[in-house]
C-alpha positions in Angstrom: -65.1 -15.5 43.8 -62.7 -13.7 46.3 -60.1 -13.1 43.6 -62.4 -11.9 41.5 -63.7 -9.4 43.2 -60.1 -8.1 44.4 -58.7 -7.4 40.4 -62.5 -6.0 39.3 -62.7 -2.8 37.6 -64.1 0.0 39.9 -66.8 2.0 39.0 -65.3 5.7 38.5 -62.3 3.7 36.2 -65.3 2.6 34.0 -67.1 5.8 34.1 -64.1 7.8 33.1 -63.5 5.2 30.2 -67.2 5.6 29.1 -66.9 9.4 28.7 -63.6 8.9 26.8 -61.6 11.0 29.2 -59.4 7.8 29.8 -58.8 4.1 27.5 -57.6 1.3 29.2 -58.5 -1.4 26.8 -55.5 -3.6 26.5 -53.6 -2.1 29.9 -54.2 -5.5 31.7 -54.1 -5.6 35.5 -53.4 -2.0 36.6 -52.1 -2.8 39.8 -48.8 -4.6 38.1 -46.8 -2.9 36.0 -45.1 -4.9 33.3 -41.7 -6.6 33.8 -39.5 -7.2 31.1 -35.3 -7.3 31.0 -34.3 -4.3 30.7 -32.7 -4.2 27.0 -30.5 -1.2 27.6 -29.1 0.7 31.1 -30.9 1.7 33.8 -28.8 5.5 33.5 -26.3 7.3 31.3 -23.7 9.7 32.4 -22.1 12.0 29.8 -18.9 13.6 30.1 -16.8 15.5 27.4 -13.4 14.0 26.8 -10.4 16.3 27.9 -7.0 16.4 26.4 -5.7 16.7 29.6 -5.8 13.6 31.2 -3.7 14.7 34.6 -6.7 18.2 34.8 -8.3 18.3 38.1 -11.6 17.9 36.2 -10.8 14.3 34.7 -9.4 13.5 38.8 -12.6 14.3 39.8 -14.7 12.7 36.7 -12.4 9.8 37.8 -12.7 9.7 41.4 -16.8 9.9 40.9 -17.2 7.0 38.8 -14.6 5.1 41.1 -17.2 5.8 43.8 -20.0 5.0 41.6 -18.6 1.3 40.9 -18.6 0.4 44.4 -22.6 0.5 44.3 -23.5 -0.1 40.6 -22.4 -1.5 37.5 -20.6 1.2 35.2 -19.8 0.4 31.9 -17.9 3.0 29.3 -19.1 3.6 25.7 -17.1 6.4 23.4 -17.0 7.1 20.1 -13.8 7.7 18.1 -15.6 10.4 15.9 -17.1 11.8 19.2 -15.6 14.0 21.9 -18.0 12.5 24.7 -17.8 9.7 26.5 -21.0 7.9 28.3 -21.1 6.1 31.5 -23.9 3.6 31.1 -25.0 2.4 34.7 -27.1 -0.7 35.2 -27.8 -1.5 39.1 -27.5 -4.5 40.6 -29.7 -7.4 41.8 -28.7 -7.5 45.4 -30.1 -3.6 45.3 -33.4 -4.3 44.5 -33.5 -7.5 46.8 -32.6 -4.6 49.7 -35.4 -2.5 48.6 -37.9 -5.1 48.1 -37.0 -6.3 51.8 -37.2 -2.9 52.9 -40.5 -2.0 51.3 -42.2 -5.3 53.3 -40.9 -4.1 56.8 -41.7 -0.6 56.4 -45.3 1.6 57.5 -46.5 2.9 54.6 -45.1 0.9 51.6 -45.6 -2.3 52.4 -48.8 -2.4 49.9 -46.2 -2.7 46.8 -44.2 -6.1 48.0 -46.5 -8.3 46.1 -46.3 -6.4 42.6 -42.5 -6.2 43.5 -41.1 -9.8 42.9 -39.1 -8.7 39.9 -38.3 -4.9 39.5 -39.8 -3.1 36.4 -38.3 -0.5 34.6 -39.3 2.2 36.0 -38.7 1.4 39.6 -35.2 0.2 38.9 -34.9 4.1 37.3 -36.2 5.6 40.6 -33.4 3.7 42.2 -30.4 4.5 40.4 -31.3 8.3 39.9 -31.3 8.5 43.7 -28.5 6.7 44.3 -26.4 8.7 41.7 -27.5 12.0 43.1 -26.2 10.9 46.7 -23.1 9.6 45.5 -20.3 11.9 46.5 -16.6 12.4 46.7 -14.6 14.9 49.1 -13.0 17.3 47.7 -9.3 19.0 48.3 -10.8 21.5 51.1 -12.8 18.6 52.4 -16.5 19.4 51.3 -18.5 16.9 50.0 -19.3 17.0 46.0 -22.5 15.8 44.8 -23.3 15.2 40.6 -25.3 18.6 40.6 -22.0 20.3 42.2 -19.5 18.5 39.7 -22.2 19.9 37.0 -22.1 23.1 37.6 -18.2 22.6 37.4 -18.3 20.6 34.4 -17.1 17.6 35.0 -19.8 16.0 33.8 -22.2 17.2 31.1 -25.7 16.2 31.8 -27.6 13.0 32.8 -30.4 10.8 31.9 -32.3 8.2 31.6 -33.0 5.9 28.3 -36.4 5.7 26.5 -37.3 1.8 25.6 -38.2 1.5 21.9 -40.9 -0.6 22.3 -43.1 1.0 25.1 -41.8 4.2 23.3 -43.6 3.5 20.1 -46.9 1.6 21.7 -47.4 5.3 23.4 -46.8 7.0 20.0 -49.4 5.1 18.1 -52.0 5.1 21.0 -51.6 8.4 22.5 -48.6 10.5 21.4 -49.6 11.9 18.6 -52.0 14.8 17.1 -54.7 12.5 15.4 -55.5 10.9 18.9 -57.1 14.2 19.9 -60.4 13.0 20.5 -59.4 9.4 22.1 -59.4 8.6 25.6 -55.5 8.6 27.7 -54.1 5.2 28.3 -53.2 6.3 31.8 -52.0 2.8 33.0 -49.7 2.5 30.2 -48.6 6.2 30.7 -47.8 5.3 34.8 -45.9 1.9 34.0 -43.4 4.3 31.3 -43.6 7.7 33.3 -44.4 7.0 36.5 -47.5 7.3 38.8 -46.7 11.2 38.9 -47.0 12.5 35.2 -50.0 9.8 34.8 -52.3 11.5 37.7 -50.8 14.9 35.8 -52.6 13.6 32.4 -55.3 12.0 34.2 -56.2 15.6 36.3 -55.6 17.0 33.1 -58.1 14.8 31.3 -61.0 15.4 33.6 -60.5 18.8 34.0 -60.9 19.3 30.5 -64.1 17.0 29.8 -65.5 19.1 32.8 -64.7 22.3 30.8 -67.2 21.4 28.3 -70.3 21.9 30.0 -68.6 25.2 31.5 -68.2 26.7 27.8 -71.8 25.9 26.5 -72.8 28.0 29.3 -70.7 30.1 29.2 -71.3 30.5 24.9 -75.3 30.2 26.1 -74.4 33.5 28.9 -72.6 35.2 25.5 -75.6 34.4 23.1 -77.8 35.7 25.8 -76.7 38.8 25.9 -76.1 39.0 22.0 -80.2 38.3 21.9 -81.1 41.2 23.4 -78.2 43.5 21.0 -80.4 45.7 19.3 -83.6 45.6 21.3 -82.4 46.3 24.9 -83.2 49.9 26.0 -79.9 50.5 27.7 -78.1 50.5 24.5 -80.8 52.2 22.8 -80.2 55.7 25.0 -76.5 55.5 24.2 -76.8 55.3 20.5 -79.5 57.6 20.0 -78.4 60.2 22.8 -77.5 63.9 22.7 -75.5 64.1 26.1 -72.5 65.8 25.9 -69.6 64.2 28.0 -66.9 66.0 29.4 -63.5 65.4 27.8 -61.3 61.9 28.8 -58.1 63.6 28.7 -56.4 67.1 29.7 -55.2 69.7 26.3 -56.3 68.3 23.0 -59.3 66.3 24.3 -62.7 67.7 23.4 -66.2 67.5 24.6 -68.1 64.3 22.9 -71.2 62.9 22.4 -72.2 59.5 24.1 -73.9 58.0 20.8 -69.9 58.1 19.2 -69.6 55.0 22.1 -72.8 53.0 21.1 -70.6 49.9 19.8 -68.6 49.8 23.3 -72.5 49.7 24.5 -73.3 47.1 23.2 -70.1 45.1 23.4 -70.6 45.7 27.3 -74.3 44.5 27.4 -72.4 41.1 25.8 -70.6 40.3 29.3 -72.9 42.6 31.9 -75.7 41.0 31.9 -78.3 39.1 34.2 -77.3 35.8 32.9 -73.5 36.6 34.7 -75.0 36.4 38.3 -76.3 32.8 37.4 -72.8 31.6 35.5 -71.1 33.0 38.5 -72.6 31.0 41.1 -72.5 27.9 38.7 -68.4 28.1 37.9 -68.1 28.7 42.0 -69.9 25.3 42.3 -68.5 23.7 39.1 -65.2 24.1 40.7 -66.2 22.2 44.0 -67.8 19.4 41.6 -64.4 19.3 40.0 -62.4 18.8 42.8 -64.6 16.3 44.6 -64.9 14.3 41.4 -61.2 14.1 41.0 -60.4 13.0 44.3 -62.9 9.9 43.7 -61.1 9.4 40.4 -57.7 10.0 42.0 -58.6 7.2 44.7 -59.7 4.6 42.3 -56.9 5.0 40.4 -54.1 4.8 43.0 -56.0 2.4 44.5 -55.9 0.1 41.5 -52.4 0.7 41.4 -51.7 -0.2 44.7 -50.3 3.1 46.1 -53.2 4.5 48.0 -51.2 4.3 51.6 -47.9 5.2 49.9 -45.7 7.7 51.3 -43.1 9.8 49.9 -40.9 10.8 52.5 -40.9 7.0 53.8 -39.7 6.1 50.1 -37.0 8.2 50.2 -35.9 7.1 53.9 -36.0 3.7 52.1 -33.7 4.8 49.3 -31.6 6.3 51.8 -30.8 3.0 53.5 -30.3 1.2 49.9 -27.6 4.0 48.6 -26.1 3.6 52.3 -26.9 1.3 54.9 -25.0 3.3 57.5 -27.1 6.7 56.7 -28.1 8.9 59.6 -31.8 10.5 59.3 -32.3 13.9 58.2 -33.9 15.2 61.2 -36.7 17.7 60.6 -35.5 21.1 61.9 -37.4 24.4 62.2 -36.0 27.2 63.1 -37.9 31.1 63.6 -35.2 33.1 62.6 -34.9 31.0 59.0 -39.2 31.4 58.8 -38.9 35.2 59.6 -36.3 35.8 57.4 -38.3 34.5 54.4 -41.4 35.9 55.5 -39.6 39.0 55.0 -38.4 37.8 51.7 -41.6 36.6 50.5 -43.3 40.1 51.5 -40.4 42.3 49.5 -41.1 40.2 46.7 -45.0 40.6 46.5 -44.3 44.3 47.1 -42.2 44.1 44.5 -44.5 42.5 42.0 -47.3 45.0 43.3 -45.0 47.8 42.5 -44.5 46.5 38.7 -48.4 46.9 38.4 -48.3 50.5 39.9 -46.0 50.8 37.0 -48.1 49.1 34.4 -51.1 51.5 35.7 -49.0 54.6 35.1 -47.3 53.6 31.7 -51.3 52.6 30.3 -52.5 55.7 32.0 -49.5 58.0 30.0 -49.6 55.7 27.1 -53.7 56.7 26.9 -53.1 60.6 27.4 -49.9 60.7 24.8 -52.2 58.5 22.1 -54.7 61.0 22.6 -52.9 63.9 22.0 -49.9 62.8 19.8 -51.7 59.8 17.6 -51.4 60.9 13.6 -54.5 58.5 13.6 -57.9 60.1 14.4 -59.3 56.8 15.3 -56.6 56.1 18.0 -57.5 59.5 19.1 -61.3 59.0 19.3 -60.6 55.8 21.3 -57.4 56.3 23.1 -58.6 54.5 26.3 -59.3 51.3 24.7 -56.3 51.1 22.8 -54.3 52.3 26.1 -56.1 48.9 27.8 -55.1 46.6 25.1 -51.5 48.0 25.1 -51.3 47.4 28.7 -52.3 43.5 28.2 -50.0 43.2 26.1 -47.2 45.1 28.3 -49.0 43.1 31.1 -48.1 40.0 29.4 -44.6 40.5 28.6 -44.1 41.1 32.5 -45.8 37.8 33.2 -43.2 36.4 31.0 -40.4 38.3 32.7 -41.3 37.3 36.3 -41.7 33.8 35.4 -38.7 33.4 35.6 -37.4 35.4 37.9 -40.0 34.4 40.4 -38.7 30.6 39.8 -35.2 32.0 40.7 -36.5 33.5 44.2 -38.5 31.1 45.0 -36.1 28.0 44.7 -33.8 30.5 46.9 -36.4 30.9 49.4 -36.8 27.3 49.5 -33.1 26.6 49.8 -33.4 28.8 53.1 -36.0 27.2 54.6 -33.3 23.8 54.5 -36.1 21.3 54.4 -35.5 17.7 55.8 -36.9 15.7 52.4 -37.2 16.7 48.9 -41.0 16.5 48.9 -40.8 19.1 51.8 -38.5 21.3 49.1 -41.4 20.2 46.5 -44.2 21.3 48.4 -42.5 24.7 49.6 -41.0 25.9 46.3 -44.8 25.0 44.6 -46.3 27.2 47.4 -44.3 30.2 46.9 -43.7 29.8 42.6 -48.0 30.0 42.9 -48.0 32.8 45.2 -45.6 35.1 43.0 -47.3 33.9 39.5 -50.8 34.6 41.0 -49.9 38.6 42.2 -48.1 38.7 39.1 -50.9 37.6 36.8 -53.9 39.0 38.9 -52.6 42.4 40.2 -53.0 44.2 37.3 -56.7 42.6 36.6 -57.2 43.1 40.5 -56.9 46.9 39.5 -59.0 47.2 36.4 -61.8 45.2 38.3 -61.9 47.2 41.5 -60.2 50.2 41.4 -60.7 51.5 37.7 -62.9 54.4 37.1 -63.6 54.7 41.1 -60.2 56.8 42.3 -60.2 59.0 39.1 -61.9 62.0 41.0 -64.6 64.1 39.0 -64.6 67.4 37.3 -62.9 70.2 39.2 -61.2 67.3 41.4 -59.9 64.9 39.5 -56.8 62.5 40.7 -53.5 63.0 39.2 -50.3 61.1 38.9 -47.2 63.7 39.8 -50.2 66.0 39.5 -49.8 65.8 35.8 -51.8 63.1 34.0 -55.1 61.8 34.7 -56.2 58.4 36.0 -58.4 56.4 33.7 -62.4 56.8 33.6 -64.8 53.9 32.9 -67.2 54.2 29.9 -70.9 54.9 30.9 -71.8 51.2 29.9 -69.1 50.4 32.7 -65.9 49.0 33.8 -66.5 45.1 33.0 -65.3 45.5 29.2 -62.0 46.8 29.9 -61.6 43.9 32.4 -62.9 41.5 29.4 -60.4 43.2 27.2 -57.2 42.5 29.4 -58.0 39.1 30.3 -58.9 38.0 26.5 -55.7 39.1 25.7 -53.3 38.1 28.1 -55.0 34.8 27.8 -55.0 34.3 24.5 -51.9 35.3 24.3 -50.1 33.2 26.8 -51.8 30.4 25.7 -50.8 30.8 22.0 -47.4 31.8 22.1 -46.9 29.5 25.1 -48.0 26.4 22.8 -46.2 27.8 19.7 -42.6 27.8 21.7 -43.5 24.7 24.0 -43.6 22.6 20.6 -41.4 24.4 17.9 -38.3 24.8 20.4 -37.9 21.3 21.3 -38.6 20.3 17.9 -36.1 22.8 16.0 -33.5 21.8 19.0 -33.9 18.1 18.7 -33.4 18.3 14.8 -30.3 20.5 15.0 -28.8 17.9 17.2 -30.0 14.6 15.1 -28.1 16.6 12.2 -25.3 15.5 14.2 -25.9 12.0 14.9 -26.8 10.8 11.9 -23.4 9.3 10.7 -23.9 6.9 13.7 -27.7 6.1 12.6 -26.0 5.2 8.8 -23.6 2.7 11.1 -26.2 0.9 12.8 -28.2 0.1 9.7 -26.0 -2.4 8.7 -26.0 -3.9 11.9 -28.5 -7.5 11.7 -31.9 -6.9 13.1 -31.9 -9.3 16.3 -35.1 -10.9 17.5 -36.9 -9.0 20.2 -35.8 -9.5 23.5 -32.3 -10.2 23.1 -29.6 -7.5 24.0 -28.5 -5.1 21.4 -25.0 -4.9 19.8 -22.5 -2.6 20.9 -23.2 -0.1 17.8 -26.7 -0.5 18.1 -25.9 0.6 22.2 -24.2 3.5 21.0 -26.5 4.9 18.7 -29.7 4.4 20.8 -27.3 6.9 23.5 -27.0 9.5 20.7 -30.5 9.3 20.0 -31.6 9.8 23.9 -28.6 12.3 24.2 -30.2 14.7 21.1 -33.5 15.1 22.8 -34.5 17.9 25.0 -33.1 18.0 28.6 -35.4 17.1 30.8 -35.3 18.0 35.3 -37.3 17.7 38.0 -39.4 21.5 37.3 -40.4 20.2 33.8 -43.8 18.4 35.2 -43.7 21.3 37.9 -44.1 23.7 34.4 -47.0 22.2 33.3 -48.6 22.0 36.3 -48.1 25.5 37.0 -49.5 26.7 33.7 -52.8 24.6 33.8 -53.5 26.1 37.5 -52.9 29.2 36.4 -55.4 28.8 33.3 -57.5 27.3 35.7 -57.5 30.6 37.9 -58.4 32.4 35.0 -61.1 29.9 34.1 -62.7 30.8 38.0 -61.5 33.9 39.5 -62.9 36.6 37.1 -65.0 34.1 35.1 -68.0 36.9 35.9 -66.3 39.3 33.5 -65.0 36.7 30.7 -67.7 34.0 30.1 -65.7 32.7 27.4 -62.9 31.9 29.0 -63.7 28.0 29.5 -64.6 27.7 26.3 -61.0 29.2 25.1 -59.5 27.0 28.1 -61.5 24.0 26.6 -59.6 24.6 23.2 -56.1 25.0 24.6 -56.6 21.5 26.5 -57.4 19.6 23.7 -54.2 20.6 22.0 -52.2 20.6 25.4 -53.0 17.4 26.6 -51.0 16.0 23.1 -48.6 18.5 22.7 -47.6 17.5 26.5 -47.8 13.6 25.6 -45.6 14.4 22.2 -43.2 16.5 24.2 -42.5 13.8 26.9 -42.6 10.6 24.4 -40.9 12.0 21.5 -39.2 15.2 22.0 -37.8 15.0 25.3 -35.5 12.8 27.2 -37.2 10.1 29.3 -38.6 11.8 32.9 -37.6 9.5 36.0 -40.3 7.8 36.7 -41.8 9.0 40.1 -44.0 7.6 42.2 -47.0 9.2 43.8 -50.7 8.8 44.7 -51.8 12.3 44.4 -51.1 15.7 42.7 -49.5 16.6 46.3 -50.0 20.3 47.4 -51.7 21.5 43.9 -55.0 20.1 45.2 -54.7 22.8 48.2 -53.7 25.3 45.7 -56.9 24.5 43.9 -58.8 24.6 46.8 -57.6 27.9 47.4 -58.8 29.1 44.1 -62.3 27.7 44.6 -62.4 29.8 47.5 -61.2 32.9 45.6 -63.3 32.5 43.0 -66.3 32.8 45.2 -65.1 36.0 46.9 -63.5 37.7 43.5 -67.0 37.3 41.4 -69.0 38.3 44.6 -66.7 41.3 44.4 -66.8 41.7 40.3 -70.6 41.3 40.4 -71.2 43.6 43.2 -68.8 46.3 42.6 -67.5 46.1 39.0 -70.5 45.3 37.2 -73.8 47.2 36.8 -75.8 44.4 37.9 -76.5 46.2 41.3 -77.3 49.8 40.1 -79.5 48.5 37.4 -82.0 46.8 40.3 -81.7 49.9 42.2 -83.0 51.7 39.7 -85.2 49.5 38.3 -87.4 48.9 41.3 -86.4 52.7 43.0 -85.6 55.6 40.7 -87.0 54.4 37.2 -90.3 54.4 35.6 -91.4 51.2 37.6 -90.8 52.3 41.2 -94.3 53.8 41.1 -97.4 51.5 40.0 -99.1 53.8 38.0 -96.5 53.1 35.4 -97.5 50.6 32.4 -96.3 50.5 29.0 -92.9 52.0 29.4 -89.7 49.4 30.1 -88.5 49.5 33.7 -85.5 50.5 32.5 -85.9 53.7 30.2 -83.5 56.5 31.6 -81.0 54.6 33.2 -77.9 55.7 31.4 -78.8 59.4 32.2 -79.6 58.6 36.2 -76.0 57.1 36.6 -74.9 60.6 35.0 -74.0 63.9 36.9 -73.3 67.3 35.4 -70.3 69.8 35.8 -71.1 73.5 35.1 -68.6 75.5 33.3 -69.1 78.2 34.9 -68.0 76.4 38.0 -64.3 77.9 38.8 -62.9 74.4 39.8 -64.4 72.7 36.3 -62.7 75.2 34.4 -59.3 75.1 36.0 -59.5 71.2 34.7 -60.4 72.1 31.3 -59.8 74.6 28.7 -62.3 76.7 26.9 -61.1 75.3 23.1 -61.7 71.9 25.1 -65.5 72.2 25.4 -66.0 72.9 21.7 -67.8 70.0 20.1 -66.3 68.3 16.9 -69.3 70.4 14.8 -68.1 73.7 16.0 -70.9 74.0 19.1 -69.9 75.2 22.3 -71.4 74.0 25.4 -71.9 75.4 28.8 -71.9 72.0 30.8 -70.5 68.4 30.2 -71.7 65.0 31.8 -69.7 62.3 33.6 -70.3 58.8 35.0 -70.8 59.5 39.0 -73.9 60.3 41.4 -72.3 63.3 42.5 -74.3 66.8 43.4 -74.4 69.7 40.7 -73.7 72.5 43.3 -70.8 71.3 45.5 -70.2 67.5 43.6 -71.2 65.7 47.0 -72.5 62.1 47.0 -76.0 61.8 46.2 -78.3 59.6 48.3 -78.9 57.3 45.6 -75.2 56.3 45.5 -75.1 55.4 49.3 -78.3 53.0 48.4 -76.7 51.6 45.7 -73.4 51.0 48.2 -75.9 49.4 50.8 -77.1 47.2 47.9 -73.9 46.2 46.7 -72.7 45.2 50.6 -76.0 43.1 50.7 -75.4 41.6 47.3 -71.6 40.4 47.9 -72.7 39.3 51.6 -75.5 37.0 50.4 -74.0 36.1 47.0 -70.9 34.6 49.0 -72.9 33.2 51.9 -75.2 31.3 49.2 -72.2 30.2 46.7 -70.7 28.6 49.7 -73.5 27.0 51.4 -73.9 25.4 47.6 -69.8 24.2 47.7 -70.2 22.4 51.0 -73.4 20.9 50.0 -71.7 19.5 47.0 -68.4 18.7 49.1 -70.7 16.8 51.1 -72.7 15.0 48.7 -69.5 13.6 46.7 -67.5 11.3 49.0 -63.9 11.4 48.3 -63.4 7.8 48.1 -65.9 5.6 46.0 -67.4 3.1 48.2 -65.4 0.3 45.7 -62.0 1.5 46.6 -62.7 1.0 50.2 -64.4 -2.2 49.9 -61.3 -3.1 47.6 -58.8 -1.8 50.2 -60.6 -3.7 53.2 -60.2 -6.9 50.9 -56.4 -6.4 50.5 -55.9 -5.7 54.2 -57.6 -8.6 54.9 -56.1 -10.9 52.7 -52.8 -9.6 53.4 -53.3 -10.3 57.1 -54.3 -13.7 55.9 -51.2 -14.6 54.4 -48.9 -13.1 56.7 -50.7 -15.6 59.1 -50.5 -18.6 56.8 -46.8 -17.8 56.3 -46.2 -17.5 60.0 -48.2 -21.4 60.7 -46.2 -22.4 58.1 -42.7 -21.6 59.8 -43.9 -22.8 62.8 -45.7 -26.2 61.9 -41.8 -27.8 61.6 -41.1 -27.1 65.0 -44.1 -27.9 66.3 -43.7 -31.6 64.9 -40.5 -31.8 65.9 -41.3 -30.6 69.5 -44.4 -33.2 69.4 -42.3 -35.7 68.1 -39.2 -35.4 71.0 -42.2 -35.8 73.6 -43.2 -39.1 72.1 -39.8 -40.5 72.7 -39.2 -39.1 75.7 -42.9 -40.5 76.6 -41.7 -43.9 75.5 -38.4 -44.0 77.4 -40.3 -43.1 80.5 -42.9 -45.9 80.1 -39.7 -48.3 79.1 -37.7 -47.0 82.3 -40.7 -47.1 84.5 -41.0 -51.1 83.4 -38.0 -52.4 84.0 -38.2 -51.0 87.5 -41.1 -52.5 88.0 -39.6 -55.7 87.2 
């Protein structure tokens, strides 16, 4: 009965399977990876054949292989028609015996000793990869050169681990194909083949995609809510039927215009700036917390089932150090205030550069708007120069993101090297945090300007703020600034997801096609070989064909999975942080992720070389990053609704300045007159206003001269001072932001408290496993002591009988 409880499927895993996130049918016992005799090799090194056998590169190649042969079994393969030599590596069993013993006596990794009776192929690959990267030769200068150093000097071309054909075929049929888009993922099989780290990524992505379904539905409902009042809203009627003359939007060529000309723009604004936006923003803030807390539960269930709950990455790294070199010295953690100060200064400088690029984008957009308004030969562009400028700015922002992603990666890696961390896990955490911060500022700096500064620092007629005293800053539409933020977010999100997916799939596919054309001759030779029974050793020609097949795939490295995580976490930021301005963001993310899961699966199984299976019990520092994004989402959405949206000004007008402010108003909509209330008037007779506008600008397109024009602000007509209503609205905005953020934070805390991190099944199973392990240790100890006890008892009995005989003789 106890054994049945120990291997019982946990409720969290059954829940994920019932809702279609995972599909574990036929996976067997998840705690024990399938063990098969390796038919190929654990690892492969590739070098180019040199004509000069006495060259320095050939000497280093031979020296490295000779050093490697002292630890591992190395087999050399080459073909007369090829210019490459393959060094195939297979580890001897004594290495794994050492690994098993060290796991057993370690503090945090002894969970796995019961399943390591025979080492699975994924573990073999991980151990050999570590040994390979920690083997070195001494150069003539006395400097130790490791494999990455030798690859930079072209001693070796590449290295990779091989795909296992049977497991690869199974994953293609059940997971890595487009027809499986709406099927659950075989997470345990993914873990057995690609390692826990990759499996947890796909588990996280599957759960995130599933929870986007309710978020997308509610976002669509909010959109439809705005659409339902598309034609009946008094705000839209007021704009579309207005005779108000607005001030010119640019210098020189722009003329005064009628507010009714922007009727369509007002309708679009109402679709995303309505009362439902507030409720949706609160929902998404709580949604982010629920998503993370339930993710922690699902993660706990799986890592407990995989027996990696207490696993420690740094401790296994120490074990592998000993396996590689029994006389190794520990890498002592060191902290240097000088290094930390240098890194802090450099990070600050990098952020200033990114913010500077944001200023460049703003200036470019302002100049583009002016040039389009003054020089465009198309009237439709001239009339909508500001909207076109926003769209061009969004495209330029996307190009900047694409370029800066590479720059940010290089800078983050260099800064992590300066810190000189003591372990690979610490280096990865440091790099991840820096890279995310750089990418976050690159992505959102321009959006922050659009959300919180656009139209609020541009000044007023007679006192416009100008760049270099020449170009006026942009203004908001009388219906609000939220549409500009929506346009920019939608363009960036659509472009980023579309082009990323196209290049992410087509690039590897085309590259593999080119490489496989060259390796076609090996497949023709291999086709003549007799097909052996499954489980038998491959022939020499088949092995060479398999080597070329894997070599033709796309290269992978430690950043392969990191890039996928970064892409999805940035998308999560778009989905939550400014969702108040873009309720359809969850829907776009959902559609993208349905494709993204299969795209990543096809890449990792079919198009790319096999990733080194990495063990993990969580998604690492990404959990902290996601929690930080959840907090930022509360702050950002509160500010968007309180500052960017017209939600607060409408409430203030409805209860204090509109027709419903007095109890006597009946039969009239409370928002009638709101648009006119938000406009201030500039008289052309004012000397300051005449300095900003030319006389030909104050003539309408129908030829009528005007003596005054309106602009969006709460200012006095006489001296342009801010009115009392402006300060009332400002106070209401601040009160709303404080109340909104406190209410949402309380809801997040309640949700976090209500959903325990570890399910009860996990805690009970871990308790059962610990009890069983302790009993097993006690049984082994007693079994070892029993022969000694019996031997001692027999010896004592013999001595007692001898004494009795001696006593009898003495008495006689």
